[in-house]
C-alpha positions as CSV (number, residue, x, y, z in Angstrom):
1,M,15.0,12.2,18.6
2,S,17.6,14.1,16.5
3,Q,17.3,14.1,12.7
4,L,20.0,13.1,10.3
5,T,20.7,15.0,7.1
6,A,20.6,13.2,3.8
7,S,24.4,13.1,3.8
8,Q,24.5,11.5,7.2
9,L,21.8,9.1,6.1
10,A,23.8,8.0,3.2
11,D,26.8,7.4,5.5
12,H,24.7,5.2,7.7
13,F,22.9,3.3,5.0
14,D,23.8,-0.3,4.9
15,P,21.1,-2.6,3.7
16,Q,22.9,-5.6,5.3
17,T,22.5,-4.3,8.9
18,N,18.7,-4.1,9.6
19,L,18.1,-0.7,7.9
20,D,18.2,0.9,11.3
21,H,19.2,4.3,9.6
22,L,15.4,4.7,9.4
23,V,15.1,4.5,13.1
24,R,18.2,6.7,13.7
25,Q,17.0,9.3,11.3
26,G,13.8,9.7,13.3
27,L,11.3,7.9,11.0
28,Y,10.1,6.0,14.0
29,R,8.8,8.5,16.5
30,G,5.3,7.5,17.1
31,G,3.2,8.0,20.3
32,L,4.0,4.6,21.6
33,G,7.7,5.5,22.0
34,N,9.8,2.7,23.2
35,R,6.9,0.5,24.6
36,V,7.2,-3.2,23.7
37,G,4.2,-5.1,22.7
38,T,3.3,-8.7,22.9
39,L,5.1,-11.0,20.4
40,R,2.1,-13.1,19.8
41,G,1.7,-11.9,16.3
42,A,5.3,-12.3,15.3
43,L,4.7,-15.4,13.2
44,G,3.1,-13.2,10.5
45,W,6.6,-11.8,9.8
46,E,8.1,-15.2,8.9
47,N,8.4,-17.0,5.5
48,L,5.5,-18.8,4.1
49,P,6.5,-22.5,4.6
50,H,5.0,-23.6,1.2
51,E,2.5,-22.7,-1.5
52,V,-1.0,-23.8,-0.7
53,D,-4.0,-25.3,-2.6
54,M,-7.3,-26.0,-0.8
55,D,-10.2,-26.8,-3.1
56,D,-12.9,-26.8,-0.4
57,V,-11.9,-24.6,2.6
58,P,-13.8,-25.5,5.8
59,V,-16.1,-22.8,6.8
60,R,-17.5,-22.0,10.3
61,G,-20.8,-20.2,9.9
62,K,-22.5,-19.7,6.6
63,L,-21.2,-17.8,3.5
64,P,-23.8,-15.6,1.8
65,Q,-25.1,-17.5,-1.2
66,W,-24.9,-14.2,-3.2
67,L,-21.1,-14.0,-2.6
68,S,-19.6,-15.1,-5.9
69,G,-16.2,-14.2,-7.4
70,S,-12.6,-14.0,-6.3
71,L,-10.7,-12.0,-3.7
72,L,-7.2,-11.5,-5.1
73,R,-4.6,-10.6,-2.4
74,N,-1.0,-9.4,-2.8
75,G,1.7,-9.2,-0.1
76,V,4.8,-10.7,1.2
77,G,5.6,-14.4,1.3
78,K,9.4,-14.5,1.7
79,L,11.8,-12.2,3.7
80,D,14.6,-14.7,4.4
81,L,16.1,-15.8,1.1
82,G,18.4,-18.5,2.4
83,V,21.7,-16.6,2.4
84,D,20.6,-13.0,2.3
85,H,17.7,-11.4,4.3
86,L,15.4,-8.7,3.2
87,E,15.3,-6.1,6.0
88,H,12.1,-4.3,5.3
89,W,8.5,-5.5,4.8
90,Y,8.1,-3.5,1.6
91,D,11.0,-5.5,-0.1
92,G,9.6,-9.0,0.8
93,L,9.0,-11.3,-2.2
94,S,5.5,-11.2,-3.5
95,L,2.9,-13.8,-2.6
96,L,-0.3,-13.9,-4.7
97,Q,-3.5,-15.2,-3.1
98,R,-6.9,-16.1,-4.5
99,F,-10.1,-16.9,-2.5
100,T,-12.9,-18.0,-4.9
101,F,-16.5,-18.0,-3.7
102,S,-19.4,-20.0,-5.3
103,A,-22.6,-21.4,-3.9
104,G,-21.7,-20.9,-0.3
105,K,-18.3,-22.5,-0.7
106,V,-14.7,-21.1,-1.0
107,S,-11.5,-22.4,-2.4
108,Y,-8.0,-21.0,-1.8
109,R,-4.7,-20.9,-3.7
110,C,-1.4,-19.0,-3.2
111,R,1.6,-18.8,-5.5
112,F,4.9,-16.8,-5.3
113,L,5.0,-14.2,-8.1
114,H,7.9,-15.3,-10.4
115,S,9.2,-11.8,-10.8
116,P,12.8,-11.3,-12.0
117,A,13.7,-10.5,-8.3
118,Y,12.2,-13.9,-7.1
119,L,13.8,-16.0,-10.0
120,A,17.2,-14.6,-9.4
121,A,16.9,-15.2,-5.6
122,E,15.7,-18.8,-5.9
123,K,18.8,-19.8,-7.7
124,D,21.2,-19.3,-4.7
125,G,19.4,-17.6,-1.9
126,R,21.1,-14.3,-2.6
127,L,19.9,-10.8,-3.2
128,H,20.3,-9.8,-6.8
129,H,18.1,-6.8,-7.3
130,R,18.2,-3.1,-6.0
131,S,14.8,-2.4,-4.6
132,L,13.3,0.2,-2.4
133,F,15.6,-0.5,0.5
134,A,17.8,-3.5,-0.6
135,D,21.2,-3.2,-2.4
136,P,23.3,-6.1,-3.6
137,G,26.0,-3.7,-4.5
138,H,27.6,-4.3,-1.0
139,D,28.2,-8.0,-2.0
140,I,29.6,-7.0,-5.3
141,L,32.0,-4.5,-3.7
142,R,33.2,-7.2,-1.3
143,G,34.2,-9.3,-4.4
144,E,31.4,-11.8,-4.0
145,Q,30.1,-12.9,-7.4
146,T,26.3,-12.1,-7.8
147,E,24.3,-11.7,-11.0
148,F,22.7,-8.2,-10.8
149,V,19.1,-7.8,-12.0
150,A,18.5,-4.1,-13.0
151,E,14.6,-4.3,-12.9
152,G,13.5,-6.7,-10.1
153,V,9.8,-5.6,-10.4
154,N,8.9,-7.4,-7.1
155,A,5.1,-6.4,-7.5
156,N,4.0,-7.2,-4.0
157,I,1.5,-4.4,-3.1
158,T,-1.9,-4.6,-5.1
159,F,-3.5,-5.2,-8.6
160,T,-5.1,-3.5,-11.4
161,R,-6.8,-4.6,-14.6
162,I,-6.2,-3.0,-18.1
163,K,-8.1,-4.6,-21.0
164,E,-8.1,-8.3,-20.0
165,A,-4.8,-8.2,-18.2
166,V,-4.6,-8.4,-14.4
167,I,-1.4,-6.8,-13.3
168,A,0.4,-7.0,-10.0
169,L,1.7,-3.6,-8.8
170,C,4.3,-2.1,-6.5
171,D,5.9,1.4,-6.3
172,H,7.5,0.9,-9.6
173,P,6.6,2.1,-13.2
174,M,6.5,-1.6,-14.3
175,G,4.0,-4.3,-13.3
176,V,3.7,-8.0,-13.7
177,E,0.8,-9.6,-15.6
178,I,-0.7,-12.7,-13.8
179,D,-3.3,-15.3,-14.6
180,P,-6.0,-14.4,-12.1
181,V,-7.3,-18.1,-11.9
182,T,-4.1,-20.1,-11.7
183,L,-1.9,-17.2,-10.2
184,E,0.9,-18.1,-12.7
185,T,3.1,-15.3,-13.7
186,R,2.8,-14.1,-17.3
187,D,4.9,-11.1,-18.5
188,L,6.2,-7.7,-17.3
189,Y,3.8,-4.9,-18.0
190,D,5.1,-1.3,-18.7
191,L,2.9,1.3,-17.0
192,K,4.8,4.3,-18.3
193,A,3.5,6.6,-20.9
194,S,6.9,8.1,-21.8
195,Q,10.5,6.9,-21.6
196,H,12.9,8.2,-19.1
197,G,16.6,7.1,-18.7
198,G,17.9,4.9,-16.0
199,P,16.2,2.2,-13.9
200,G,15.9,4.7,-11.0
201,S,14.6,7.7,-12.9
202,V,10.9,7.2,-12.3
203,A,8.9,6.4,-9.2
204,A,5.2,5.4,-9.4
205,P,2.6,4.9,-6.7
206,A,1.4,1.4,-6.2
207,H,-2.1,2.6,-5.7
208,L,-3.9,3.9,-8.9
209,Q,-7.1,5.8,-9.0
210,R,-10.0,4.6,-11.2
211,D,-13.0,6.5,-12.7
212,Y,-15.4,3.6,-13.0
213,K,-17.9,5.6,-14.9
214,R,-15.6,6.9,-17.5
215,G,-13.4,3.8,-17.7
216,L,-10.2,5.8,-17.0
217,E,-7.4,5.1,-14.5
218,Y,-4.9,7.7,-13.2
219,S,-1.4,7.5,-11.9
220,V,1.2,10.2,-11.0
221,H,4.8,9.3,-11.9
222,T,7.7,11.1,-10.2
223,C,10.4,11.7,-12.8
224,F,13.7,12.6,-11.3
225,G,16.5,14.6,-12.8
226,P,17.8,18.2,-13.0
227,N,14.2,19.4,-13.5
228,P,11.9,16.9,-11.8
229,T,8.3,16.7,-12.6
230,Y,5.1,15.0,-11.6
231,D,3.7,13.3,-14.7
232,V,0.0,12.7,-14.6
233,I,-0.8,9.5,-16.6
234,V,-4.2,8.5,-17.7
235,T,-5.1,5.1,-19.1
236,D,-8.2,4.0,-20.9
237,V,-8.7,0.6,-19.2
238,A,-10.7,-0.7,-22.2
239,T,-8.1,-0.2,-24.8
240,G,-4.9,0.2,-22.8
241,T,-4.0,3.5,-24.3
242,K,-1.8,5.6,-22.1
243,S,-1.1,9.4,-22.3
244,V,0.6,12.1,-20.2
245,L,-2.1,14.5,-19.2
246,N,0.5,17.0,-17.9
247,S,4.1,17.3,-16.6
248,I,4.0,19.4,-13.5
249,P,7.3,21.0,-12.4
250,V,8.1,20.0,-8.8
251,Q,8.2,22.9,-6.3
252,G,10.9,22.0,-3.9
253,R,12.0,18.4,-3.3
254,P,10.3,15.5,-5.0
255,S,8.6,13.5,-2.2
256,I,7.8,9.8,-1.6
257,R,4.1,9.0,-2.5
258,H,2.4,5.7,-2.3
259,S,-1.1,7.0,-3.1
260,F,-3.1,10.1,-4.1
261,A,-6.7,11.3,-4.4
262,L,-9.2,11.7,-7.2
263,T,-12.5,13.5,-7.4
264,E,-14.9,13.9,-10.3
265,N,-13.0,16.8,-11.8
266,Y,-9.7,16.9,-10.0
267,L,-6.6,15.0,-9.1
268,V,-5.0,15.8,-5.7
269,L,-1.3,14.9,-5.0
270,L,0.6,15.7,-1.9
271,Q,4.2,16.6,-1.5
272,Y,5.5,15.5,1.9
273,P,8.4,16.5,4.1
274,L,9.9,13.1,3.3
275,G,11.7,13.9,0.1
276,T,14.6,12.9,-2.1
277,D,17.9,14.6,-1.6
278,P,18.9,16.2,-5.0
279,A,22.5,15.5,-4.4
280,K,21.8,11.7,-4.4
281,V,19.4,11.7,-7.4
282,E,22.1,11.2,-10.1
283,A,23.4,8.1,-8.2
284,M,19.8,6.7,-7.9
285,I,19.1,7.2,-11.5
286,A,22.3,5.4,-12.5
287,G,21.2,2.6,-10.2
288,D,24.1,3.0,-7.7
289,L,21.7,3.8,-4.8
290,P,18.4,2.3,-3.5
291,R,15.7,5.0,-3.4
292,A,15.5,4.9,0.4
293,A,19.2,5.9,0.7
294,T,18.3,9.3,-0.8
295,W,15.5,10.1,1.7
296,S,15.4,12.5,4.5
297,W,12.6,14.1,6.6
298,A,12.6,18.0,6.5
299,E,11.4,19.0,9.9
300,E,8.9,22.0,9.9
301,T,8.4,21.7,6.1
302,P,4.7,22.0,5.3
303,V,3.0,19.5,3.0
304,K,2.4,21.1,-0.5
305,I,-1.0,20.2,-2.1
306,Y,-1.2,20.2,-5.9
307,I,-4.8,20.3,-7.3
308,V,-4.9,19.3,-11.0
309,S,-7.7,19.5,-13.5
310,R,-8.7,16.2,-14.9
311,N,-10.1,17.9,-18.0
312,D,-7.0,19.4,-19.4
313,G,-4.3,18.6,-16.9
314,S,-3.7,22.2,-15.8
315,L,-2.5,23.0,-12.3
316,V,-5.6,24.6,-10.7
317,H,-4.3,25.4,-7.3
318,V,-1.3,24.8,-4.9
319,M,-1.7,25.2,-1.2
320,E,-0.2,24.0,2.1
321,T,-1.0,22.2,5.3
322,D,0.9,21.3,8.3
323,A,3.8,18.7,8.1
324,M,2.5,15.1,8.2
325,Y,2.9,11.9,6.1
326,C,0.3,9.7,4.6
327,M,0.7,6.3,3.0
328,H,-2.9,5.7,2.1
329,N,-5.6,8.0,1.0
330,A,-9.3,7.0,1.5
331,N,-11.9,8.7,-0.7
332,A,-12.2,12.2,-1.9
333,Y,-15.0,14.2,-3.4
334,E,-16.1,17.7,-4.3
335,H,-18.4,19.7,-2.1
336,G,-19.3,23.3,-3.4
337,D,-16.0,25.2,-3.8
338,T,-14.0,22.7,-1.9
339,I,-12.6,19.3,-2.1
340,V,-13.1,16.9,0.9
341,M,-10.2,14.5,1.2
342,D,-9.9,11.6,3.7
343,L,-6.6,10.0,4.5
344,V,-4.6,8.3,7.2
345,A,-2.0,10.7,8.6
346,Y,1.1,10.5,10.8
347,D,2.9,13.5,12.3
348,G,6.1,12.1,11.0
349,A,7.2,9.3,8.6
350,E,7.3,6.6,11.3
351,H,5.4,4.2,9.1
352,W,8.5,3.5,7.1
353,G,10.6,2.9,10.2
354,D,7.9,0.7,11.7
355,Y,8.3,-2.0,9.0
356,V,12.0,-2.7,9.5
357,I,11.7,-6.4,10.1
358,A,14.0,-6.4,13.1
359,R,11.5,-4.1,14.8
360,R,8.5,-6.3,13.9
361,R,10.3,-9.4,15.2
362,S,11.5,-7.6,18.5
363,G,8.2,-6.7,19.8
364,A,8.0,-3.1,18.9
365,P,4.4,-2.0,18.6
366,L,3.0,-0.5,15.5
367,S,2.3,3.2,15.3
368,T,-1.1,3.5,13.5
369,G,-2.3,6.8,11.9
370,Q,-5.3,9.2,12.4
371,L,-8.2,9.3,10.0
372,R,-8.3,12.9,9.0
373,R,-10.6,14.8,6.8
374,Y,-9.0,17.7,5.0
375,T,-11.0,20.5,3.4
376,L,-9.2,22.0,0.3
377,P,-10.5,25.4,-1.0
378,L,-10.6,25.5,-4.8
379,K,-10.5,29.3,-4.9
380,G,-8.3,31.9,-3.3
381,A,-5.4,31.6,-1.0
382,G,-5.6,29.6,2.3
383,K,-4.2,26.8,4.3
384,A,-5.9,23.3,4.2
385,D,-7.5,22.5,7.5
386,Y,-8.5,19.1,8.9
387,E,-10.5,17.4,11.5
388,V,-10.0,13.9,13.0
389,V,-13.1,11.8,12.1
390,S,-12.4,8.7,14.2
391,S,-11.2,8.1,17.8
392,Q,-9.6,4.7,16.6
393,T,-6.2,4.8,15.0
394,M,-5.9,2.8,11.8
395,E,-4.2,1.9,8.5
396,L,-4.9,0.3,5.2
397,P,-8.2,2.3,4.7
398,T,-10.9,1.0,2.3
399,Y,-14.4,1.9,1.4
400,N,-17.1,1.0,-1.1
401,V,-14.8,1.9,-3.8
402,G,-16.6,0.5,-6.8
403,Q,-19.8,2.5,-6.2
404,Y,-18.5,5.6,-4.3
405,N,-15.1,6.5,-5.6
406,T,-14.8,10.3,-6.2
407,L,-18.4,10.7,-4.8
408,G,-19.7,11.8,-1.3
409,Y,-19.6,8.8,1.0
410,R,-19.8,7.9,4.7
411,Y,-17.9,4.8,5.8
412,V,-14.2,3.9,6.0
413,Y,-13.1,0.4,6.9
414,A,-9.5,-0.2,8.1
415,A,-7.2,-2.4,10.1
416,G,-6.3,-0.9,13.4
417,Q,-4.6,-1.4,16.8
418,R,-6.1,-1.1,20.3
419,Q,-4.3,1.6,22.1
420,D,-4.5,-0.3,25.4
421,L,-2.9,-3.4,23.8
422,P,0.2,-2.7,21.7
423,E,1.1,-5.5,19.3
424,V,3.6,-6.2,16.5
425,A,0.6,-6.2,14.0
426,Y,-2.8,-4.8,13.6
427,N,-5.3,-6.5,16.0
428,Q,-8.7,-5.1,15.1
429,V,-10.9,-4.2,12.2
430,V,-12.4,-0.6,12.3
431,K,-15.5,0.9,10.7
432,A,-15.4,4.6,10.9
433,D,-18.7,6.7,10.3
434,T,-17.4,9.9,9.0
435,A,-20.8,11.5,9.5
436,S,-21.2,10.8,13.2
437,N,-17.5,10.4,14.0
438,V,-18.5,7.1,15.8
439,S,-16.4,4.1,15.1
440,T,-17.2,0.3,15.5
441,V,-14.7,-2.5,15.9
442,W,-14.2,-6.2,15.5
443,F,-11.7,-7.6,17.9
444,E,-10.8,-11.2,19.0
445,D,-7.9,-11.6,21.4
446,G,-4.8,-13.2,19.7
447,C,-6.0,-12.5,16.2
448,F,-4.3,-10.2,13.7
449,P,-6.6,-9.0,10.7
450,G,-5.3,-7.5,7.5
451,E,-6.9,-4.9,5.2
452,P,-10.8,-5.4,5.0
453,V,-12.1,-5.4,1.6
454,F,-15.8,-4.4,0.9
455,V,-18.0,-6.4,-1.3
456,P,-21.6,-5.0,-1.8
457,R,-24.7,-7.2,-1.8
458,P,-26.3,-7.4,-5.3
459,G,-29.0,-4.8,-5.6
460,A,-27.9,-3.0,-2.4
461,T,-28.9,0.6,-2.1
462,A,-27.3,1.4,1.3
463,E,-23.6,2.2,1.1
464,D,-22.6,-0.4,3.8
465,D,-25.0,-3.2,2.7
466,G,-22.5,-6.0,2.0
467,V,-19.6,-7.9,3.6
468,L,-16.0,-7.1,4.6
469,L,-13.2,-9.8,3.8
470,S,-10.2,-9.8,5.9
471,L,-7.4,-12.4,6.1
472,V,-6.6,-12.9,9.9
473,L,-3.6,-14.6,11.6
474,D,-4.8,-16.6,14.6
475,S,-1.7,-16.8,16.9
476,R,-3.5,-19.3,19.1
477,S,-3.7,-22.1,16.5
478,R,-0.8,-20.7,14.3
479,T,-3.1,-20.7,11.3
480,S,-4.9,-18.0,9.2
481,F,-8.6,-17.6,8.3
482,L,-10.6,-15.4,6.0
483,L,-13.0,-13.4,8.2
484,V,-16.4,-12.5,6.7
485,L,-18.1,-9.7,8.5
486,D,-21.5,-8.0,8.1
487,A,-20.3,-4.5,7.0
488,R,-23.2,-2.8,8.6
489,E,-22.7,-4.2,12.2
490,L,-19.1,-5.5,12.1
491,T,-20.5,-8.8,13.3
492,E,-19.0,-12.1,12.1
493,I,-20.9,-14.1,9.5
494,A,-18.4,-16.8,8.7
495,R,-14.8,-17.7,8.6
496,A,-12.9,-19.9,6.2
497,Q,-10.2,-21.8,8.1
498,L,-6.9,-22.5,6.3
499,D,-4.6,-25.3,7.4
500,T,-1.4,-23.1,7.6
501,F,-0.5,-19.5,8.6
502,I,-0.2,-16.9,5.8
503,P,2.3,-14.0,6.4
504,Y,1.0,-10.5,6.7
505,G,0.1,-9.0,3.3
506,F,-0.9,-5.7,1.8
507,H,-3.9,-5.2,-0.3
508,G,-6.8,-7.1,-2.1
509,Q,-9.1,-6.5,-5.0
510,F,-12.5,-8.3,-5.6
511,M,-13.4,-9.5,-9.1
512,G,-17.0,-10.9,-9.6
513,E,-19.8,-10.8,-12.1
514,H,-22.0,-8.4,-10.0
515,Y,-19.2,-6.3,-8.7
516,A,-15.4,-5.7,-9.3
517,S,-13.1,-3.2,-7.7
518,I,-10.7,-3.6,-10.7
């Protein structure tokens, strides 16, 4: 498929017409090509009918008595606003969810996040904020009167906790504080450590990295302008104090980054071929263009890897590897004079094109990525090499993050798709053993699981001694259930059956007395 230049991309960009510029630009070019998958899972790409409260969710099987605490999930609850339609999954209005476990029982609640974007849209069913892909400016130019919201802060991806504040996050340097019990919306939360001009001047990854032993959390903000930088932000989670560890000059074009890697002594960030066109940056900073309108894929451009010291913020090493794109890192750790970094990789940026809602509702199968293990030399020149450590393709990788983040580990859990059964959503849970390269799967025909979140058993010494929690859409009953799997064998322990379907979401965090991932 031919590639469009950034200029051509801007000419084609029209957020009111399915955002198919992503497909035309070549961002959907996975190995599944033009194959059409079954539409059984298409229900998950629709609006949530209503907010839900269930004080005692029916359980099939038996929940572990030790499972105590709350699984918080973030994701999308509304794509069709009434008059306007959000054309990309990442722009869907945030839906907060909470499963609370106690004494073998579970309750459930979900609420829409009352972000500025949501509150404005609820008034008249119209789009009022400029987001990653959406732009209400087209309505304004046609003379239709719409109130413009400069900072929509539709925090629909994941969560963090700083001091006592639980904060919903997206790819934005602002978050939204919520009540983790009632799921009520509180206030906007500024994640920046320094001020930059313009609503589009700073991009931040939704996924932060936490050092649980030191009580520090890291982010990398991309600061646009004539001299763009990657600002490494460190936050003391006990006090909320933020500082800029270093501002690293960008070598080449600033790239689109959703996550990054952390080890005991280093931070690793990748600069991908999917980058921002410098000619469009001024308009983006001024708020005249959504960020996606500035993107283009630079074919044959290698990935640039920046290794930064966590001690003083110095740039330790810069190296390259073959062109690819990654949405989600798994774990990373140091091994001798190298860094071992696991991530889910794609040969191109097809992940972004996959989530145009018209593609999801039309039967186009997902293109899932490879779990790759990169070896990064800390000394001397050299290219970063990798090996594929699972035969299963996957996305939304997780692991025993609270106990093994930045340390040597073995198991990755993820949502995946059977290659012999293309579908419009993920249709299996995968456990990848990175030591043996053997993978185990949970599959039930007609079911579509989300990200599996690991919770360890109290007192566990084995890395995989615990359970996985995954919200599953059952296309047969048109309802959703929370699946509880034994993380060692990937066998079902229990499922908590909701009385409605829940649209597909992104990520979850567990908060309990004996274990918390935030």
